[in-house]
Structures are given as structure tokens and as C-alpha cells.
C-alpha positions as CSV (number, residue, x, y, z in Angstrom):
1,M,-4.0,-15.1,-6.8
2,V,-5.8,-12.4,-4.9
3,F,-7.2,-12.5,-1.8
4,S,-10.7,-11.8,-2.8
5,S,-10.9,-14.5,-5.2
6,T,-13.1,-17.4,-4.9
7,V,-10.3,-19.9,-5.1
8,F,-8.1,-17.9,-2.4
9,L,-11.0,-17.9,-0.1
10,F,-12.7,-21.1,-0.4
11,I,-9.6,-23.7,-1.7
12,F,-6.1,-22.0,-0.5
13,L,-6.9,-20.5,2.4
14,P,-8.9,-23.6,4.4
15,V,-6.6,-26.6,2.8
16,V,-3.0,-24.0,4.0
17,F,-4.7,-23.6,7.3
18,G,-5.8,-26.9,7.7
19,L,-3.0,-28.7,7.3
20,Y,-0.9,-25.7,9.5
21,C,-3.1,-26.6,12.2
22,L,-2.8,-30.7,11.8
23,I,1.0,-30.2,11.6
24,P,2.7,-30.2,15.3
25,E,6.2,-29.7,14.2
26,R,7.7,-25.8,13.5
27,H,9.8,-26.6,10.8
28,V,7.4,-29.1,8.5
29,R,5.0,-25.8,9.3
30,N,7.6,-23.2,7.5
31,G,8.1,-26.0,4.7
32,L,4.5,-25.7,4.0
33,L,4.4,-22.2,4.4
34,I,6.9,-21.8,2.3
35,V,5.6,-24.3,-0.5
36,A,1.7,-22.7,-0.1
37,S,3.6,-19.1,-0.9
38,L,5.6,-20.5,-3.9
39,I,2.2,-21.9,-5.2
40,F,0.5,-19.0,-4.0
41,Y,2.6,-16.3,-6.4
42,A,3.4,-19.4,-9.1
43,F,-0.9,-19.1,-10.1
44,G,-0.2,-15.9,-11.4
45,E,3.0,-15.3,-12.3
46,P,4.2,-19.7,-13.1
47,F,7.7,-18.2,-14.8
48,V,8.2,-15.1,-12.7
49,V,8.7,-17.2,-9.5
50,F,11.6,-18.8,-10.2
51,L,13.5,-14.9,-10.9
52,M,12.1,-14.4,-7.2
53,V,13.4,-17.4,-6.0
54,I,16.8,-16.6,-7.9
55,S,17.0,-13.5,-6.4
56,I,16.3,-14.5,-2.7
57,L,19.1,-16.8,-2.9
58,V,21.3,-14.2,-4.6
59,N,20.4,-11.6,-1.2
60,Y,21.1,-15.0,0.8
61,V,24.6,-15.1,-0.3
62,L,25.1,-11.6,-0.1
63,G,24.1,-11.6,3.7
64,L,26.5,-14.0,4.5
65,T,29.6,-11.6,2.7
66,M,28.5,-9.1,5.2
67,Q,30.2,-11.2,8.0
68,L,33.4,-10.0,5.9
69,K,35.9,-7.3,7.0
70,Q,35.5,-4.0,5.8
71,P,36.3,-2.7,3.0
72,V,35.4,-6.0,1.4
73,R,31.8,-6.3,2.8
74,R,31.1,-2.6,1.6
75,I,31.9,-3.6,-2.3
76,F,29.4,-6.8,-1.6
77,L,27.0,-4.2,-0.1
78,F,27.2,-2.0,-3.5
79,V,26.7,-5.4,-5.3
80,S,23.2,-6.1,-3.5
81,L,22.2,-3.2,-4.3
82,F,23.3,-2.9,-8.2
83,W,21.7,-6.5,-8.2
84,N,18.1,-5.6,-6.4
85,L,18.1,-2.1,-8.2
86,G,19.0,-3.6,-11.4
87,L,16.3,-6.0,-11.4
88,L,13.8,-3.3,-10.3
89,G,15.3,-1.0,-13.4
90,V,14.9,-4.0,-16.3
91,Y,11.7,-5.2,-15.0
92,K,9.7,-2.1,-14.4
93,Y,11.3,1.1,-15.9
94,A,13.4,-0.1,-18.6
95,G,10.6,0.2,-20.8
96,F,9.6,3.5,-19.6
97,F,13.2,5.2,-19.8
98,A,14.1,4.1,-23.5
99,A,10.4,5.7,-24.4
100,E,12.0,9.1,-22.5
101,W,15.0,8.6,-24.1
102,N,13.4,8.2,-27.6
103,R,11.9,12.2,-27.2
104,L,15.2,13.4,-27.2
105,P,16.7,14.2,-30.7
106,F,18.2,11.5,-33.2
107,F,17.5,8.6,-30.6
108,D,15.2,5.8,-32.1
109,V,16.0,3.2,-29.3
110,T,14.0,-0.1,-29.3
111,V,11.4,0.2,-26.2
112,P,11.9,-3.4,-24.9
113,Q,8.1,-5.3,-23.9
114,I,9.2,-6.4,-20.4
115,P,5.9,-8.0,-17.9
116,L,6.1,-6.3,-14.7
117,P,6.2,-9.2,-11.7
118,I,3.6,-8.9,-9.3
119,G,5.0,-7.4,-6.4
120,I,8.9,-7.2,-7.4
121,S,8.7,-3.7,-5.8
122,F,7.5,-5.3,-2.3
123,F,9.7,-8.5,-2.2
124,T,12.9,-6.3,-3.8
125,F,12.5,-3.5,-0.4
126,Q,12.5,-7.0,2.0
127,A,15.3,-8.4,0.5
128,M,17.6,-5.0,0.4
129,S,16.2,-4.2,3.6
130,Y,17.3,-7.6,5.4
131,V,21.2,-7.4,3.6
132,I,21.4,-3.6,4.6
133,D,20.5,-4.2,8.2
134,V,23.1,-7.2,8.3
135,Y,25.9,-4.7,6.9
136,R,25.0,-2.2,9.8
137,G,24.9,-4.9,12.2
138,D,21.3,-4.2,13.6
139,I,20.7,-8.2,12.8
140,A,22.3,-11.2,12.6
141,V,23.1,-13.1,9.4
142,Q,20.4,-16.0,8.8
143,K,22.4,-18.9,7.9
144,N,19.4,-20.9,7.2
145,P,18.3,-20.3,3.7
146,F,14.8,-21.5,4.3
147,R,14.0,-19.0,6.8
148,L,15.2,-16.4,4.7
149,L,12.8,-17.7,2.1
150,L,10.0,-18.0,4.2
151,Y,10.7,-14.2,5.5
152,I,10.2,-13.1,1.8
153,T,7.8,-15.2,0.2
154,L,5.5,-15.2,3.2
155,F,2.0,-15.4,1.0
156,P,0.2,-12.7,3.0
157,Q,2.7,-9.6,2.4
158,L,4.2,-10.8,-0.7
159,I,2.9,-9.0,-3.9
160,A,1.2,-5.9,-1.6
161,G,2.5,-5.1,1.2
162,P,3.2,-4.3,4.6
163,I,7.0,-4.6,3.5
164,V,8.1,-6.6,6.4
165,K,11.1,-6.2,8.1
166,Y,13.5,-8.9,9.0
167,K,13.9,-7.9,12.6
168,D,10.6,-7.1,13.1
169,I,9.5,-10.9,12.3
170,E,13.1,-13.2,13.1
171,A,11.9,-14.3,16.5
172,Q,8.9,-15.7,14.7
173,L,10.5,-17.0,11.8
174,A,11.9,-19.9,14.8
175,Y,8.6,-20.2,17.2
176,R,5.3,-18.9,17.2
177,P,2.6,-20.5,19.2
178,M,-0.9,-20.5,17.3
179,K,-3.5,-18.8,20.3
180,A,-7.2,-19.5,19.8
181,A,-7.9,-15.4,20.7
182,Q,-5.0,-14.4,18.2
183,T,-6.1,-16.7,15.2
184,A,-10.2,-15.3,16.1
185,Q,-8.9,-12.2,15.9
186,G,-6.7,-12.5,12.9
187,I,-9.8,-13.8,10.8
188,R,-11.8,-10.8,12.1
189,R,-9.2,-8.3,10.9
190,F,-9.4,-10.7,7.6
191,I,-13.0,-10.2,6.6
192,L,-13.3,-6.5,7.7
193,G,-10.4,-5.7,5.2
194,L,-12.1,-8.1,2.7
195,S,-15.2,-5.7,3.8
196,K,-13.3,-2.9,3.5
197,K,-12.3,-4.1,-0.3
198,L,-15.4,-5.6,-1.6
199,L,-18.2,-3.0,-0.1
200,L,-16.6,0.2,-0.2
201,A,-13.5,0.4,-2.2
202,D,-15.2,-2.0,-5.7
203,T,-18.8,-0.2,-5.2
204,I,-16.8,3.6,-5.3
205,S,-14.4,2.3,-8.1
206,V,-17.9,2.0,-10.7
207,A,-17.8,6.2,-10.2
208,A,-14.2,7.2,-10.2
209,D,-13.2,5.0,-13.2
210,H,-16.3,6.1,-15.3
211,M,-14.9,9.7,-14.4
212,F,-11.6,9.3,-15.6
213,E,-12.0,7.7,-18.6
214,L,-14.7,10.7,-19.8
215,P,-13.1,12.7,-22.5
216,V,-11.6,15.6,-21.3
217,D,-14.5,18.3,-23.1
218,Q,-17.1,16.6,-21.5
219,L,-15.4,16.8,-18.2
220,T,-17.3,19.5,-16.1
221,L,-16.8,20.7,-12.3
222,P,-18.7,18.3,-10.5
223,L,-17.9,15.2,-12.6
224,A,-13.9,16.0,-11.8
225,W,-14.8,16.3,-7.9
226,M,-16.9,13.5,-8.0
227,G,-14.4,11.2,-9.3
228,S,-11.2,12.3,-7.5
229,L,-12.7,12.2,-4.0
230,C,-14.4,8.5,-4.9
231,Y,-10.5,7.6,-6.0
232,T,-9.3,9.1,-2.9
233,L,-11.9,6.8,-0.7
234,Q,-11.7,3.6,-3.4
235,I,-7.3,3.7,-3.3
236,Y,-7.5,4.3,1.0
237,F,-9.9,1.2,0.9
238,D,-8.7,-1.0,-1.6
239,F,-5.2,-0.7,0.2
240,S,-5.6,-0.6,3.6
241,G,-8.1,-3.2,3.2
242,Y,-5.1,-5.2,1.8
243,S,-3.0,-4.3,4.4
244,D,-5.9,-5.6,7.1
245,M,-6.0,-9.2,5.2
246,A,-2.6,-9.4,5.2
247,I,-2.6,-8.6,9.1
248,G,-5.1,-11.1,9.7
249,L,-3.8,-13.6,7.2
250,G,-0.5,-13.3,9.3
251,Q,-2.2,-13.5,12.9
252,M,-3.7,-16.6,12.0
253,F,-0.4,-18.1,11.1
254,G,1.4,-16.9,14.0
255,F,2.8,-13.9,12.9
256,T,2.3,-10.3,14.1
257,F,3.2,-7.5,11.6
258,K,3.2,-4.1,12.3
259,E,0.2,-1.8,11.2
260,N,0.3,-0.4,8.1
261,F,-2.3,2.4,8.1
262,N,-3.8,4.9,10.6
263,Y,-6.5,7.0,9.8
264,P,-4.4,8.8,7.2
265,Y,-7.4,11.0,6.2
266,Y,-7.4,12.1,9.6
267,S,-4.0,14.4,9.4
268,A,-3.7,18.0,9.9
269,S,-0.6,18.2,7.7
270,M,0.8,16.5,4.6
271,T,3.7,15.4,7.1
272,E,1.3,14.0,9.7
273,F,-0.4,11.9,6.3
274,W,2.7,10.5,5.3
275,R,3.6,9.3,9.3
276,R,-0.2,7.8,8.8
277,W,-0.4,6.3,4.9
278,H,1.7,3.3,4.1
279,I,3.7,3.3,7.0
280,S,6.2,0.7,5.6
281,V,7.0,2.0,2.4
282,S,7.8,5.8,4.2
283,T,9.3,4.4,7.1
284,W,11.5,2.2,4.4
285,F,12.9,5.4,2.8
286,K,13.2,7.0,5.7
287,E,15.2,4.5,7.2
288,Y,17.1,3.2,4.0
289,L,17.4,7.1,1.9
290,Y,16.4,10.0,3.9
291,I,18.6,9.1,6.9
292,P,21.5,8.0,4.7
293,L,21.0,11.0,2.8
294,G,21.9,13.3,5.5
295,G,17.8,13.4,6.7
296,N,17.3,17.0,8.6
297,R,21.5,17.1,9.8
298,K,22.6,19.3,7.2
299,G,20.8,22.2,6.9
300,R,17.6,23.8,5.7
301,A,18.7,23.4,1.9
302,R,20.0,20.3,2.1
303,T,17.3,18.9,3.9
304,A,15.1,20.2,1.4
305,M,16.6,18.5,-1.9
306,N,16.4,15.1,0.7
307,K,12.7,15.2,0.9
308,W,12.6,15.6,-2.6
309,A,14.9,13.1,-3.2
310,V,12.7,10.6,-1.3
311,F,9.6,11.2,-2.8
312,F,11.4,11.8,-6.4
313,C,11.6,8.0,-5.6
314,T,8.7,7.4,-4.0
315,G,7.3,8.5,-6.9
316,L,8.8,6.1,-9.2
317,W,8.5,3.1,-6.7
318,H,4.6,3.0,-7.2
319,G,5.6,3.0,-11.2
320,A,7.1,4.0,-14.1
321,A,5.1,6.7,-14.9
322,G,5.0,10.6,-15.1
323,T,1.6,11.3,-13.6
324,F,3.4,9.1,-10.3
325,I,7.0,11.6,-10.3
326,V,4.5,14.7,-10.2
327,W,2.5,12.9,-7.3
328,G,5.9,12.1,-6.0
329,L,7.3,15.7,-6.1
330,V,4.1,17.7,-5.1
331,N,4.5,15.9,-1.9
332,G,7.7,16.4,-1.2
333,G,7.5,20.2,-1.8
334,L,4.3,20.4,0.4
335,M,6.3,18.6,2.9
336,M,8.9,21.1,2.4
337,L,7.1,24.2,2.6
338,E,5.4,23.0,5.3
339,S,8.8,22.2,7.3
340,T,10.2,25.9,6.1
341,L,6.7,27.2,8.1
342,G,6.7,25.3,10.9
343,L,3.9,23.0,10.2
344,G,3.4,19.4,10.6
345,K,4.9,18.6,13.9
346,P,2.2,16.7,16.4
347,E,-0.3,19.0,17.1
348,T,-3.3,18.1,19.6
349,E,-7.3,19.2,18.9
350,K,-7.5,19.7,22.8
351,H,-4.5,22.6,22.6
352,H,-5.0,23.5,19.1
353,P,-8.7,22.8,17.2
354,F,-8.4,25.8,15.2
355,R,-5.4,25.0,13.8
356,R,-6.4,21.6,13.7
357,G,-9.7,21.7,12.4
358,F,-8.1,23.8,9.2
359,G,-5.3,21.5,9.1
360,R,-7.4,18.5,8.5
361,S,-9.0,20.4,5.7
362,Y,-6.1,21.8,4.1
363,T,-4.6,18.3,4.2
364,M,-7.9,16.4,2.6
365,L,-7.7,18.9,-0.3
366,M,-4.0,18.4,-1.0
367,T,-4.5,14.6,-0.5
368,I,-7.5,14.7,-3.2
369,L,-5.6,16.9,-5.6
370,C,-2.4,14.2,-5.2
371,F,-4.5,11.4,-6.0
372,T,-6.4,13.0,-9.1
373,M,-2.7,13.4,-10.8
374,F,-1.8,9.6,-9.2
375,R,-4.9,7.9,-11.0
376,A,-4.9,10.4,-13.8
377,N,-4.1,8.6,-17.8
378,S,-1.0,11.0,-18.1
379,V,0.3,14.3,-16.5
380,T,-1.6,16.4,-19.3
381,H,-4.7,14.6,-18.3
382,G,-3.9,14.9,-14.7
383,F,-3.9,18.8,-14.9
384,Q,-6.8,18.8,-16.9
385,F,-8.7,17.0,-14.2
386,W,-7.2,20.2,-11.8
387,R,-8.8,22.6,-14.9
388,A,-12.4,21.0,-14.6
389,M,-12.0,20.9,-10.4
390,F,-11.7,24.5,-10.2
391,G,-14.1,25.8,-13.2
392,F,-11.8,25.8,-15.8
393,S,-13.6,23.1,-17.5
394,T,-13.7,23.1,-21.5
395,A,-17.1,21.5,-21.7
396,D,-19.5,23.4,-23.7
397,A,-22.8,24.8,-22.2
398,M,-24.7,21.1,-23.9
399,H,-21.9,18.9,-22.0
400,Q,-22.5,21.0,-19.2
401,R,-26.3,20.0,-18.7
402,I,-25.3,16.3,-19.7
403,G,-22.6,16.5,-16.8
404,W,-25.0,16.9,-14.2
405,A,-27.4,14.4,-15.6
406,L,-24.5,12.0,-16.1
407,F,-23.6,13.4,-12.2
408,R,-26.9,12.6,-10.9
409,Q,-27.1,9.2,-12.6
410,E,-23.6,7.9,-10.8
411,F,-24.5,9.5,-7.4
412,N,-27.0,7.0,-6.9
413,P,-28.5,6.4,-3.6
414,L,-26.2,3.3,-3.5
415,M,-23.7,5.3,-4.3
416,L,-24.1,7.8,-1.8
417,M,-24.6,5.7,1.1
418,T,-21.1,4.2,0.2
419,V,-19.4,7.4,0.0
420,V,-20.6,8.5,3.4
421,L,-19.6,5.2,4.6
422,A,-16.2,5.0,3.3
423,F,-15.6,8.7,4.4
424,L,-17.3,7.9,7.9
425,F,-14.6,4.8,8.3
426,S,-11.7,6.5,7.1
427,Q,-12.4,9.0,10.4
428,P,-11.0,6.8,14.0
429,V,-14.8,6.1,14.7
430,I,-14.3,2.9,15.5
431,P,-11.5,3.3,17.9
432,Y,-13.2,5.7,19.7
433,I,-16.1,3.5,20.3
434,K,-13.3,1.2,21.1
435,G,-12.0,3.2,23.9
436,K,-15.7,4.4,25.3
437,V,-16.8,0.6,25.6
438,D,-13.1,-0.2,27.6
439,A,-13.8,2.5,29.5
440,A,-17.2,1.2,30.0
441,G,-15.8,-2.0,31.3
442,G,-18.2,-5.1,32.3
443,G,-21.5,-6.2,30.7
444,V,-21.1,-3.5,28.1
445,R,-17.7,-4.8,26.9
446,T,-19.0,-8.2,26.8
447,A,-22.3,-6.9,24.4
448,S,-19.7,-5.4,22.1
449,R,-17.8,-8.2,21.9
450,V,-20.9,-10.6,21.1
451,F,-22.0,-7.9,18.7
452,C,-18.4,-7.6,16.9
453,Y,-18.8,-10.7,16.1
454,L,-22.2,-10.8,14.7
455,A,-21.6,-8.0,12.5
456,T,-18.2,-9.9,11.5
457,A,-20.6,-12.3,10.6
458,V,-23.0,-10.1,8.4
459,L,-19.8,-8.3,6.4
460,M,-18.8,-11.8,5.5
461,V,-22.1,-12.7,4.2
462,F,-22.4,-9.8,2.3
463,C,-18.9,-10.3,0.9
464,L,-19.8,-14.0,-0.6
465,L,-23.1,-12.3,-1.9
466,Y,-21.2,-9.6,-3.9
467,L,-18.5,-12.4,-4.8
468,S,-22.1,-14.6,-6.4
469,A,-22.1,-12.0,-8.9
470,G,-18.9,-12.5,-10.6
471,T,-17.3,-9.8,-10.0
472,Y,-13.7,-9.0,-10.7
473,S,-11.5,-6.4,-9.2
474,P,-7.9,-6.3,-8.7
475,F,-6.2,-4.6,-6.3
476,I,-4.9,-1.2,-7.4
477,Y,-1.1,-1.8,-5.6
478,L,-0.6,-5.0,-7.5
479,N,0.3,-3.0,-10.4
480,F,3.1,-1.3,-8.2
């Protein structure tokens, strides 16, 4: 079940939220959310839900062992890492590594065909962070298994994040009052995310998918750039839209999740980009891999290797494919380069307007190139896309002419308007306007609040019209 489906919008969410509002008792509310979350996951993964519950119970027991003395609890920490990473290894990477192993001479092993459970990367990372934090003494062990079950299975963030750390919602698992203002804000945030997904990401995805499905001998410079730019916008609005919906749903049920995106396409360096993009996962890798490896405390060479290791793992975390690994290594290489040149440090436009303007252009270009490889069907396909983007297309004269005709056909008025709006709203336009309105105060603020409610209602109508067309497009990050 996904947030943008009619089953979720018209059956699941109204029923669960209605029952939640009617139930006054906190423990019963938690029980309702656990049952609802298991049903939510079982709707798409009816058998794998048992695997998830078993994994949570194993991590619950391992969390209890973190109260033992050293070195026993360290042994159990390694057991927890082996269990969680092994789970990912079997279900996510076994087929990939078996296929790569067969590339070597004299090897011919059977490639297992294991279906990838939805959201396994997210709920496994949450379980790992819980056990590690208990081991470090950052949080107290949770002795109530149902609260840990609720923490990991909570349906707003279950299948595609954001990755919520236990310490951030520990108190909310025990007590969270329902406030009308917070609920209203959550509903508006959910509708905003739904609009990002349906009206922007799904519309732009049509052009992106067409371009990446073209044979490479028909790929021309304008088509390659259109496909890459559209996918760069699509993945941002698809995933940030999901995060908005997850945060909004959390607010409706009294939870406060941290932000997962902060206008990453406004960044002036790749270092800044990774402080703004998919914040929960970049923070996870920083806290649980980069810093334990030594961070930047062991000299430049060690720092460079640590960054490469982190971004290799980040790429591999996204999927078992060479394209993701190359994407991660390129991002890691850019981060290393910026660190060597002294770039990527927080700068303000006020003091360095030219430097920031140049940095934003460079960052946007690198982001587009990286996401081109991320979306490509293979590493070879990604390199062929890059070649076409820089004028080294293999298309002959006839396909060049056909390419321009296809470019004009794909970039119709609706697509052009959507791309322009997407680029506009990928920049911090709304916070800028909000700041001006707040500064004006009084009647301006009241009028803006009324306008926001009306705009939200209009967006919801457009979303319902889009859904009535019967178009279904799953979230990109459900594959990871």
C-alpha cells in the first residue's frame, strides 16, 4: 500500500485516523497503530511481514543484552551487526554478488532469485541504530517489546523513511497529546507532499522514462539533457513528496519527525548538497560509519578513504547495481575534491555572492550528471548518456532530425510548465515568502493563512482528479 493510492486515501487512512481519534486510552492507541502498520505492510508484503516482526524481536532481545558487562555486550553488538547486515545481504545483495562472481573465470554458481522486501533497508537501519545507541549508552534499553515494535513498524515511515532514530521519538512513544493545530498542519503537509508526487514528479516522469528507454543510437544531445534534467526533478519531488507525507502523517498522530530535505538544489557545493539531501540517511552513515571509521581525525589520506568508504556503502545501500556504486563513488570523489580545495564550508550569499552563484551552477551540473548514472539501466548506459549530453552522440543525421522532433513533442506546454514550476519550487521560494509575510504581521499573516488553506484544498482537488484517471506510479524509493 502506498500513500498515493485510493485504498490508502479513502479507506485505510480515514478508518485508522477516525478510530485513533475516538480512542482516549494511550496504550490502546499504540496497539491500534501497531495493528494498522502491520496491515499496511502486509497489504503489499503478506508473508514478508513475518520476517520483519522476527527481525524486530531479535533486535529487541539483542538490545536487552546491551545491559550486560563488557566484553559480553560487545560480542552481542557484533551479533546484531551480523544479523542485520546479513539480512540485507541475503535479501538485497545475494543475487547481485552471485552474478558478479560468475564473471570470474571458472565460476558458475546459481544466482538466487530472492524478491526484495519493501522497505527492508529502512527498517533494518532503524533497528541497527537502536541497538548501537543502547550499546553506546545514548538511550536506555526499551523493555517493552510493543513500543519497539511500534517504533520500527510505524506506517508513516515504514517503507521509505525518513529513517527515524529511536532517541528522537522515545518520549512520543509513551506520551503524545493530539493538538488541533498540529493535526491541521499535518494534513496540509500531507497534501503538499501528495501534490509534489502526483502533479509534479509523475508528470515529469513521463518524459524522463521515454528518454531513458530510447536506444542509445537514437539519443541526441537535447534528448539526453531533457531526460537527465527531468529525472533530477522527478526524484527530488517524488522522494521529498514522500517525506512530506510521512512527516504530515506523523503530525496527525502526534509524532514529530525530523526534516529529510532542505532544498538540496539550492546548494553551492556537493558537501552542502549532502547536508540537505535525504538528511536522515546521510546522518545515519555519518554517525554509524564515518565517525567510527575515524571521520576526519586521522589525517587527509584516512579522511579521503573514509569518505570513499561511506559513499560506496551509500551507493550500495540504494541498490545492488553497478550504477548505484558508481553514483556513490563519484559523489565521494567530489566530496574529497571539495575537501582538498577547501570548498563545501558554510558560506553566505551576502559575503560571497559570486562564489555561491558559481558553486550553485557547478553543484547543479554535478547533481544532474550523478543522477543520470543513478537512473541509467547499466553503467555502460550511463556513460553513453554522458557522452550524448556532451555532444558525442552516436545518432546519425536522420536520428538527429527525429530527435529534435521528439524533443518538441515531449516538451509540450504542459511539460514545459511543469518543469518550470518544479525548478521554481525546488528553490526556497516558499520559506522566502513566508519570511516576508511573518515580517509584515497582522492582516497580511491572516490573509496568507486563509490563502494557504484554500490553496491546499485546490491542490487536493487536482490530486483527486489525477487519481481518477487511474494512473499509478510507485514511489522511486520503494525499490531501495
